[in-house]
Structures are given as C-alpha cells and as structure tokens.
C-alpha positions as CSV (number, residue, x, y, z in Angstrom):
1,M,54.4,-82.9,17.9
2,G,55.2,-82.3,14.2
3,L,54.3,-79.3,11.8
4,S,52.0,-79.8,9.1
5,V,52.0,-77.7,6.0
6,G,49.0,-77.8,3.6
7,I,49.9,-76.8,0.0
8,V,47.7,-74.9,-1.8
9,G,47.7,-72.5,-5.0
10,L,46.2,-72.4,-8.6
11,P,46.6,-75.4,-10.9
12,N,50.0,-75.1,-12.6
13,V,51.4,-72.6,-10.4
14,G,54.3,-75.4,-9.5
15,K,52.7,-76.9,-6.3
16,S,53.3,-80.6,-7.2
17,T,56.8,-79.9,-8.7
18,I,57.7,-78.0,-5.3
19,F,56.1,-80.8,-3.3
20,N,58.1,-83.5,-5.5
21,A,61.5,-81.2,-5.1
22,L,60.6,-80.7,-1.2
23,T,59.8,-84.5,-0.3
24,R,62.6,-85.6,-2.8
25,S,59.9,-87.8,-4.4
26,Q,57.8,-88.3,-7.7
27,N,54.5,-89.1,-5.4
28,A,52.7,-85.9,-7.0
29,E,52.2,-86.0,-10.7
30,S,53.4,-83.2,-12.4
31,A,52.2,-82.0,-16.0
32,N,52.0,-78.7,-18.1
33,Y,48.1,-78.4,-17.7
34,P,45.6,-77.9,-14.8
35,F,44.2,-80.3,-12.5
36,C,46.9,-82.5,-12.3
37,T,47.2,-83.3,-9.0
38,I,43.7,-85.3,-8.5
39,E,44.0,-87.3,-4.9
40,P,46.1,-85.4,-2.3
41,N,49.4,-86.1,-1.5
42,K,51.1,-86.8,1.6
43,A,54.6,-86.9,2.6
44,I,56.7,-87.2,5.9
45,V,60.0,-84.8,5.5
46,P,62.8,-85.3,8.1
47,V,63.5,-81.4,9.6
48,P,67.4,-80.6,8.6
49,D,69.5,-80.1,11.5
50,P,73.1,-80.7,11.4
51,R,73.2,-80.2,15.4
52,L,72.2,-83.8,15.2
53,D,75.0,-85.4,13.9
54,K,77.6,-83.8,15.9
55,L,75.5,-84.9,19.1
56,A,75.2,-88.3,18.0
57,E,78.8,-88.6,17.2
58,I,80.0,-87.3,20.8
59,A,77.2,-89.5,22.2
60,G,77.8,-92.5,20.1
61,S,74.6,-93.0,19.2
62,K,72.8,-95.6,17.0
63,K,70.8,-93.8,15.0
64,I,69.5,-90.2,14.9
65,L,65.9,-89.4,14.5
66,H,65.3,-86.0,13.0
67,A,61.9,-84.2,13.8
68,V,59.4,-84.1,10.9
69,V,57.1,-82.0,8.8
70,E,54.0,-83.6,7.3
71,F,53.4,-82.1,3.7
72,V,49.9,-82.1,2.2
73,D,49.2,-81.4,-1.6
74,I,45.8,-80.8,-2.9
75,A,44.5,-80.3,-6.1
76,G,44.6,-76.9,-7.6
77,L,41.8,-74.3,-6.7
78,V,40.2,-72.0,-9.3
79,K,37.8,-69.3,-9.4
80,G,34.6,-70.7,-8.6
81,A,35.9,-73.6,-6.5
82,S,33.5,-73.2,-4.0
83,K,30.6,-74.1,-6.6
84,G,32.3,-77.0,-8.0
85,E,34.6,-75.6,-10.4
86,G,37.9,-77.8,-10.9
87,L,38.7,-80.2,-8.1
88,G,40.6,-78.8,-4.9
89,N,37.2,-77.7,-2.9
90,K,36.5,-81.3,-2.7
91,F,40.0,-81.6,-1.0
92,L,40.2,-78.8,1.3
93,T,39.2,-80.8,4.3
94,N,42.4,-82.4,3.8
95,I,44.4,-79.7,5.0
96,R,41.7,-78.1,7.8
97,E,43.9,-80.1,10.3
98,T,47.3,-78.7,9.3
99,D,49.1,-76.0,11.2
100,A,50.4,-73.4,8.0
101,L,49.0,-73.2,4.3
102,L,51.8,-73.1,2.1
103,Q,50.6,-70.8,-0.8
104,V,52.3,-71.1,-4.0
105,V,52.2,-68.3,-6.4
106,R,53.9,-67.9,-9.9
107,C,56.3,-65.0,-10.3
108,F,58.0,-65.8,-13.4
109,D,57.4,-65.4,-17.1
110,S,57.2,-68.2,-19.6
111,G,55.4,-68.6,-23.2
112,S,55.6,-72.3,-22.7
113,I,53.8,-72.9,-19.2
114,V,50.2,-71.9,-19.7
115,H,48.9,-70.1,-16.6
116,V,44.6,-71.1,-15.9
117,D,44.0,-67.1,-16.5
118,G,46.1,-66.4,-19.2
119,S,48.4,-64.4,-17.7
120,I,51.0,-63.7,-14.7
121,D,49.8,-62.0,-11.8
122,P,50.4,-63.2,-8.3
123,I,48.0,-60.8,-6.1
124,R,45.4,-61.6,-8.4
125,D,46.4,-65.5,-8.0
126,I,46.4,-64.9,-4.1
127,E,43.2,-63.2,-3.7
128,V,41.3,-65.9,-6.0
129,I,42.6,-68.6,-3.3
130,E,42.0,-66.5,-0.3
131,T,38.6,-65.7,-1.8
132,E,38.0,-69.6,-2.2
133,L,39.0,-70.1,1.6
134,I,36.6,-67.8,2.7
135,I,33.7,-69.3,1.0
136,A,35.0,-72.8,2.3
137,D,34.7,-71.4,5.9
138,F,31.2,-69.6,5.4
139,Q,29.9,-72.7,3.9
140,M,31.0,-74.6,6.7
141,M,29.6,-72.4,9.4
142,E,26.3,-72.5,7.5
143,N,25.9,-75.9,7.9
144,R,27.1,-75.6,11.5
145,L,24.8,-72.8,12.6
146,A,21.8,-74.5,11.4
147,R,23.1,-77.3,13.9
148,V,23.3,-74.6,16.9
149,Q,19.9,-72.9,16.0
150,K,18.5,-76.4,16.6
151,L,20.2,-76.9,19.7
152,A,19.4,-73.5,21.0
153,R,15.7,-74.0,21.6
154,T,16.5,-76.5,24.2
155,D,20.2,-76.0,25.2
156,K,21.6,-72.9,27.5
157,A,24.9,-73.8,26.0
158,A,24.2,-73.4,22.3
159,A,22.0,-70.3,22.9
160,A,24.4,-68.6,24.7
161,M,26.8,-69.4,21.6
162,L,24.4,-68.9,19.0
163,P,25.2,-64.7,18.9
164,T,28.6,-65.4,17.9
165,F,28.2,-68.0,15.4
166,E,25.7,-65.8,13.6
167,K,28.0,-63.0,13.9
168,L,30.9,-64.7,12.5
169,L,28.6,-65.9,9.6
170,R,28.1,-62.4,8.5
171,H,32.0,-61.6,9.1
172,L,32.9,-64.3,6.3
173,G,29.9,-63.6,4.4
174,S,31.2,-60.0,3.8
175,G,34.2,-61.5,2.4
176,K,36.6,-61.6,5.5
177,M,39.1,-63.6,6.6
178,A,38.3,-65.8,9.9
179,V,41.6,-64.7,11.3
180,D,40.6,-61.1,11.3
181,F,37.3,-61.7,13.0
182,E,36.8,-58.8,15.9
183,D,35.4,-61.4,18.4
184,K,38.0,-64.1,18.2
185,D,39.7,-63.7,21.2
186,S,36.7,-63.7,23.4
187,E,35.3,-67.0,25.4
188,Q,32.9,-67.8,22.9
189,G,34.9,-66.8,20.2
190,K,37.3,-69.1,21.3
191,S,35.4,-71.9,21.5
192,V,34.1,-71.7,18.1
193,F,37.6,-71.3,16.4
194,K,38.8,-74.8,18.7
195,E,35.8,-76.3,17.4
196,M,36.1,-75.0,13.6
197,Q,39.4,-75.5,12.5
198,F,39.3,-72.2,10.0
199,L,41.5,-72.1,6.7
200,T,41.5,-68.6,6.8
201,D,42.6,-68.5,10.5
202,K,45.7,-70.6,9.8
203,K,49.1,-69.0,9.5
204,V,50.1,-68.3,5.7
205,I,53.6,-68.5,4.3
206,Y,53.3,-67.1,0.5
207,C,55.7,-68.9,-1.7
208,C,57.3,-67.5,-5.0
209,N,58.1,-69.7,-7.3
210,V,60.2,-68.2,-9.8
211,D,63.0,-68.6,-12.4
212,E,67.1,-68.9,-11.9
213,E,67.1,-65.0,-12.6
214,G,64.1,-64.2,-10.2
215,L,66.3,-66.5,-7.5
216,I,69.4,-64.2,-7.3
217,E,67.4,-60.7,-7.5
218,D,63.8,-60.0,-6.5
219,N,61.9,-59.6,-9.6
220,D,58.4,-57.1,-9.6
221,Y,56.2,-60.0,-9.0
222,V,58.3,-61.2,-5.9
223,K,58.5,-57.5,-4.5
224,R,54.5,-57.0,-5.0
225,V,53.9,-60.8,-3.2
226,K,56.6,-59.4,-0.2
227,A,54.7,-56.1,0.2
228,Y,51.3,-58.1,0.4
229,A,53.0,-60.5,2.8
230,D,53.9,-57.6,5.0
231,Q,50.7,-56.0,5.2
232,R,48.9,-59.1,6.2
233,G,52.0,-59.8,8.7
234,A,52.7,-63.3,7.1
235,D,56.1,-64.7,5.9
236,M,57.1,-65.1,2.4
237,V,59.9,-67.6,0.8
238,K,61.0,-67.3,-2.7
239,I,62.3,-70.6,-4.4
240,C,62.9,-72.0,-7.7
241,A,61.0,-75.1,-8.0
242,K,62.9,-75.6,-11.6
243,M,66.3,-75.5,-9.5
244,E,64.7,-77.7,-6.6
245,E,63.9,-80.7,-9.1
246,D,67.7,-80.1,-10.5
247,L,68.9,-80.7,-6.6
248,N,67.0,-84.2,-6.7
249,G,69.6,-87.2,-6.9
250,M,72.6,-84.9,-6.0
251,S,75.5,-86.0,-3.0
252,D,75.2,-83.4,-0.1
253,E,78.6,-82.1,-1.5
254,E,76.9,-81.6,-5.0
255,R,74.1,-79.8,-3.9
256,D,76.0,-77.5,-1.7
257,E,78.5,-76.7,-4.7
258,F,75.1,-76.1,-6.9
259,L,73.7,-73.7,-4.7
260,R,76.9,-72.1,-4.3
261,E,77.0,-71.4,-8.0
262,Y,73.4,-69.4,-7.7
263,G,74.6,-67.6,-4.3
264,V,71.8,-69.2,-2.2
265,K,72.7,-70.6,1.0
266,E,69.8,-73.2,1.5
267,S,67.6,-75.3,-0.2
268,G,64.2,-74.7,-0.8
269,L,62.9,-77.0,1.6
270,D,65.2,-75.7,4.1
271,K,63.9,-72.0,3.5
272,I,60.4,-73.6,3.8
273,I,61.1,-75.6,6.9
274,H,62.8,-72.7,8.9
275,T,60.2,-70.3,8.1
276,G,57.2,-72.5,9.0
277,Y,59.0,-73.1,12.5
278,H,59.5,-69.2,12.8
279,T,55.9,-68.3,11.6
280,L,54.3,-71.1,14.2
281,G,57.0,-70.5,17.1
282,L,58.3,-73.5,17.4
283,I,62.1,-74.9,18.1
284,S,63.8,-78.0,18.8
285,Y,65.4,-79.3,22.1
286,L,67.4,-82.6,21.8
287,T,68.3,-85.6,23.6
288,Q,71.1,-87.9,23.5
289,G,72.2,-91.1,24.5
290,P,73.8,-94.6,23.3
291,K,70.4,-95.8,21.6
292,E,69.8,-92.5,19.9
293,T,70.0,-88.9,19.4
294,R,66.6,-87.0,18.7
295,A,65.1,-83.7,18.0
296,W,61.7,-83.0,19.5
297,T,59.3,-79.9,18.6
298,I,58.2,-77.5,20.6
299,H,56.6,-74.0,20.8
300,R,58.5,-71.2,21.7
301,G,58.1,-70.7,25.4
302,D,57.0,-74.0,26.7
303,T,58.2,-75.0,30.2
304,A,60.1,-78.3,30.7
305,P,57.3,-80.0,31.9
306,K,55.3,-79.7,28.9
307,A,58.2,-80.3,26.8
308,A,58.6,-83.5,28.4
309,G,55.2,-84.0,27.7
310,V,56.0,-84.0,24.3
311,I,58.1,-87.3,24.5
312,H,55.1,-89.1,26.6
313,S,52.6,-87.8,28.5
314,D,53.7,-89.6,31.8
315,F,56.7,-87.6,31.9
316,E,54.6,-84.5,32.2
317,R,52.6,-85.7,34.7
318,G,55.7,-87.2,36.8
319,F,57.7,-84.5,36.1
320,I,60.4,-83.5,39.0
321,R,63.3,-82.4,37.3
322,A,65.3,-81.6,33.7
323,Q,69.1,-81.7,33.4
324,V,69.9,-79.2,31.0
325,I,73.0,-78.8,29.1
326,A,73.4,-75.7,26.4
327,Y,74.2,-77.4,23.0
328,A,77.2,-75.3,22.5
329,D,78.8,-76.0,26.0
330,F,77.7,-80.1,25.1
331,I,79.7,-79.6,21.9
332,A,82.5,-77.2,22.9
333,H,83.4,-80.0,26.4
334,G,82.9,-83.0,24.3
335,G,80.0,-84.2,26.1
336,E,77.9,-84.6,29.2
337,V,80.7,-85.9,31.6
338,K,83.4,-82.7,30.9
339,C,80.1,-80.6,31.1
340,R,78.8,-82.0,34.4
341,E,82.6,-81.5,35.9
342,K,82.5,-77.7,35.0
343,G,79.2,-77.1,36.5
344,L,77.7,-76.5,33.1
345,L,74.6,-79.0,33.7
346,R,72.1,-77.7,34.9
347,T,68.9,-78.8,37.3
348,E,66.1,-77.0,36.0
349,G,62.5,-77.1,37.7
350,K,58.8,-76.9,36.4
351,E,59.0,-73.2,35.5
352,Y,62.3,-73.6,33.6
353,V,61.7,-72.5,30.0
354,V,63.2,-74.5,27.5
355,K,65.6,-72.8,24.7
356,D,66.4,-73.8,21.3
357,G,69.0,-76.6,21.3
358,D,68.7,-77.7,24.9
359,V,70.3,-80.9,25.5
360,I,67.7,-82.4,28.3
361,E,67.0,-85.5,30.5
362,F,63.8,-85.4,32.3
363,L,63.5,-87.0,35.7
364,F,60.1,-88.2,36.5
365,N,57.9,-90.5,38.6
366,V,54.3,-92.4,37.8
C-alpha cells in the first residue's frame, strides 16, 4: 500500500511548478499561462525516511527500499469546468482513485504572473475548485441513479438502495460535499460511498504557494486559508514553489544549508508527505536483513496480521507471530543479536497493534 495524492487547483497557481519540484523532474510543463498541463502527469516519489539508512548500515543491507507516494497532476480547473470550460474536468477521473487531494492555492502577489481571475483571493479560488468537484460528483451520481432506477424495478437490492441514491443526489445538488452527507455511515451509505469514489469525500490538504517572504512569516492570504482549513478539519501546508525549484540539483548538504538560511526545517516534499501521512493516519514499519532494508506503509491501528498482509497476502492468511524490536532499541544496541540478548526482541501475536518504526520479522505458515 502506498500513498497517492491528486494535485488540483486553478490554472497558473503553481501546480505544475510544485509537481516538478516535488518529483525532482520536469515532466509537467510549467509556463505563465492557463491550461499549460494538458495530459495528466504522474510520478512515483520515495518517502524520505532517515531511519532506513541507519538500519541498513547496521544490517549490512545491499539495498534500501523506501515507501513511495504517487503524485497525479491534472490540468487546472476553472469556473464552469463541469460545463466544458477549460480542460481539467476531462481528467478528474485520473484522481478519483487517489487517497487525498492536494489543493494548491496562490498566496502571494506578483504583477508578472497572471491570475486567471485577475486578482488574488485564495478562499474564492478554493470555493471555485470545490464547487466544480461537487458538480462532477453530482453528474456522476446522476448517471448512476438512472441505472439504479432501472434495476430497482426487478432487483430488490437495488430498490433498497434507491432512496439513499436519491437523497444523496439532492444533497450534492444543493451544493454540499459528499463528505457532509448525513447518512454516509449508514449501511446503505457505506455501500454507495465505497462504489462511487466521490471527489468531495476525499481528505484534502490545502497547499499555500507563497513567495520567500511568506515562507518566513504567514501573510494575510495564508492566515485566511489556515482559518478555512481549521473550519473544515483539514490540514494545511505552506511551501514556496520557486524555492523548491531552486533546490533541484543541489546536494543534500547544499539543500540543508539553503533551507537553514530561510529558517525552514524541511523541504516542501517532506512537508507534503508528512502531512499526507498525518491526514490519512498512515505510519511505516520497517524490515531489515542482508538483502534489503525496507519501509512498509500501513494505517495507524493496524494489527500485526494486517501489517504482514502488506508484504504478501499469504503472510496475513498464515500469520503465526511477529518478532518485534523498537527502532530506537535496534539502533541503540547495534542490531538484532544484542536486542535479543537484552530481552528487547518481543514476540507478538494476532492482536498486537503495530507502532510506527517497529522493526519486524513475521513468521507464517501457508
């Protein structure tokens, strides 16, 4: 299981610049005019995790395999996208399967970079994007309802689901997000939501694209977005796309020095990934050995068999037990042998809830 993030926003707010910077690539064309991104861009990015280097050094691993994040960047959305304005609405299907949405909003003034609406107003921009996502969900739901109505004439299961479909369509039609649907957690609601993959049911991270000054101290635009995010119970990150571009091609030492000059502790990529993990309740456990050291992504609260299943379904089906060492103990005592001698290697069963950074070996039988 990996984290996947769809990047959305108005044209020319820095989406593709951020995509290029985050992925250390130039796959997404970036230019100072709307609709620059025509085809969806995808990139797989390793999750920064310094624990792996230390673990691999002790284990003598031949290779290190990071957990990964997939970023999907689509054309900018504009007001009226659902009616064919612009291009972004054509590619919304590319982000329906992502785990979360990173909504990029411009939070800086510049006379040299045009804004599609002629002025800077991040809350207006957010509302435009979210309205288009609601309409896209409504249109999808409208098409699905027509099929359910036909089926309901002869199919009892479809007939039982019909009232929920109709109620949800009215909900979306009133301009409300799917995530706020009052019957979402009912038996019928859960079934509908699992099937439909609503864009407005996804976790959202609001990404403020600021200039260098805005990175050091929150400007009024950022403060407004933060208040909006807090109201919706969402996370917010603040990055400077221009600075992220400047980081490309730098060595790790040069990058760290560059960030220190701005009083920034981590890059935009690190911020977005860490925020994504927090938003979705994800953690990583680790495996080690002479062949490889690797990070595996799971949900916080997953038990040992569930975590084992991320490696292979046979591990979950045939789970016997897990041998667990806390990461801090593994590093402090120089590996598995000393941890075993000191009684720090624990044998855990099916009910054990895996912790972030656990170093685990699974025993199974199929």
